[in-house]
N, C-alpha and C positions, 0 to 999 in steps of 0.2 A: 491576311498574311502578316507576319511581323515585318517591321521596317528596320533598316540599318542606315546610319548616317555617320559622317566623319567630321569632327571639329579639328581644323588644321593647327590651332594654337589655342591655349587657354585664355588668351586676351579676347577671343571670340565666343567664349563659352556662354556669355549672357544671352546670345542669340539661339542657343540650343537647350531648351528645357530638359532637364535630366530626371526629373521626378517620374517614378515608375519604370525607369529604364535600367538596363545594365550598362555601366560605363566602363569601357576597357581603356586603362591608362597605358600609354606607350611612350617610352623614353629609351630607345634602342641603345644609344651611346651616351650614358651607360646605365642609368638608374634602374629601369625595370628589368634589364638583364641581370644587374647585381641582385635584385630582390628575388628573381626567379632562381638564380644560382644559390642564394642564401637558404631558401626554403628547401631546395633539392638536397642541401647539405645540413638539414635538420636544425636550422634556427628555430627557436620557439616562437618569436614574434618580432615585428619591426614597427616601431612608433615613428611615422613620418611627420616631420614638422617643417615649417616653411622658413624658419630663421636659424641662424647660427646660434643666437642667444638661447632660443628654446632648446636646442640640442645640448648646448653647454650646461643648462640647468639640469637636464635629465642625466648627463654624464656625472654631475656633481652629486646626484642621488644614487649612483652606483650602476648606471646603465653602461654597457659598452656603447660607444658612439661614433658615428660616421658622418663626416662633414666634408662637402666639396663645393668649391665655387670656381667657376671658370675652367673646369676640368681638372683642378688640382685639390689635393687634400688640404684642409684647413689645419693650421699648425695647432697642436695640442690635442688632437682627436686620435682615436684608436685606429680609424680606417678613413680612407678616401672613397673613391667611387670605382674601384677595380673589382670585378667579379671574383678574381682570384684571392681577395682578401677573405672570402667566405668559404673557402675550401680548405678548412682546417678545423680541427677538433676544438679550437679555442671558442668557436661560435655555437657549437652544438647545444641545443636546449637553452640558449641564452636569449635575453631580450636586448634589442639594439635600437637606439635612438638614431634616426637618420635625417639629414637634410641635404638636398642637392639643389643645384642652380635651377633646375626646371621640373624634374619629376615629381618631388614631394609637393611642390606648389600646385601642380595639376591635380594630384590626389586630394588635397585639402580643398581645392575649389569645387570638387565633385561630391562632397559628403552628402548632399541632399538626394543623390540618386538612390534608386531601390537597392542597387548593389554596385560596388566598385571593386574590379578585378584588375590584376597586373598582367599585361601581355608583353611578350618579346618573341623574337624568332626562336629562342631556346624552348619555348613551350607553346608555340603557335598551334600545333595540332591539338593539343589539350584544350586550348582556348576555343578553337573552332567546334570541337565535339561538345563542349559545355554549352556554348551559345545555341547550338542546334537543339539541345535537350531542354532549353528553358523557353517558356512561352512569354517572352518579353522583347520589346524593342531594344535595339543596342545603338549606342553611341561609342565610336572609337575616338578618344581624345588624345591627340598628339601633343606631347609636352613642348615640342619646339625648342627654340633657343631665345630666351629673354623676350618672349612674345612674338617672335618671328617664326614663320613657317620653316621647317627643315625637311630635307629630302628623305633621310633615313626613316623618321617616323611616319611620314606620308607613304613611303614604300610598304612599310608594315601594314598600315591601314588599308592600302589597296589590296595587299595579299589576303586579308581578312574579307574584305567585300567580295573579292573574286571567288574565294572558297565558298561563300555563303550565298552566291547569287541565285541559286535555286531554292533556297530556304527562306530568304528575305527579300522584300521589295526595297528597291534603291531608287529614290526619286530626286535626289539632290546632287547639285553639281560637284560639291566638295568630294563626295563619295565616288562619283563617276570619274572625276579627275584622278583620285587616288588609284582606282582600279586600272585606268588607262596607263598610268605611270608604271604600275606593277606589271602589266601585260607587256609593256615595251622594254622593261629593264633587262630581261633575259635572266638566265640562271646564275650568272656571275655577279652576286651582290657586291663583292668587293671591288670589282672592276667598275661597276655602274656608279657606285658611291665615291670613287676615288677622288673626284673633283669637288665633292660637296663641302661646305664651309666647315662643318663640325669635324669631319674626317681630317681636313687639313689642320684644324685647330689642335686635335688630340695627337696627330702625327708629330706636331712640334714638341709635344711632351714625351715623345719616344715611348708610346704605349701601343705599338702596333699589335702586340699580343692580345691586349684587351679587345681591340677593334676586330680582330680575326675571330676571337671567341664569340663576340656579341652577334656576329653575322653567320654563326653556324647553322647546322641543320635545324629543321622545324620541329623535331620531335626528341630532341636531346632529353628533355625532362617532361614529366607528366604532371608536375605540380602546378597548382594555380594559387597564387597569393590573393586573398580577399580581405577587404576592410571590414572589420567588426569592432564596433565601440571605439574607434579611433586608432585601432591597431591592426596591422596586417598580420594575419595568420594563414596557414595552409588550409585551403578548402578541403573539407572532408568529403 
């Protein structure tokens, strides 16, 4: 039977061999939610880069560019890290360079995996269906916050493990911990996460609308972004 595991932060990724596996990158608040929303709104591709300097260089070559640090848009870029930025005709069929505090770093650390896909609550059911259809082990990689574990990404990881418990074997404590967290969280994600550190951090930026959206229903979108040749595209 296939195996599923959870890496709670990219700083632990060296302990989790990714070769031959599907890695699901999750940064609920907000990078992977933004990416999911972008492809649902017909963005052509997203080039995830780890640094602001790389993103600026691509912007100077003519790409639209999104840069976020510490929850805020970096001055001089077209977008920050709000999913609502991608719900406009401006981005349709466009290429976007993107760097975020945590999410794009996690993506670029996972490039040696057999496949890297983007997960969020917005496309959770599509992710689960796809993983069931593939004959590969899975690692859910939580982007966390600057190397630390965070609650919202772990909650999503637990939701995936729980949904796949009859399809995958789960032998590792981090995956079991995430599943128990999800099982005990209840249906009100907003309430459960209201005291978590990043929730409070973003609340201070007055972006409750973003938070509400990123914690929406599990089947809002059926699109799955996948990394191909260093670029995210919609899985066909």
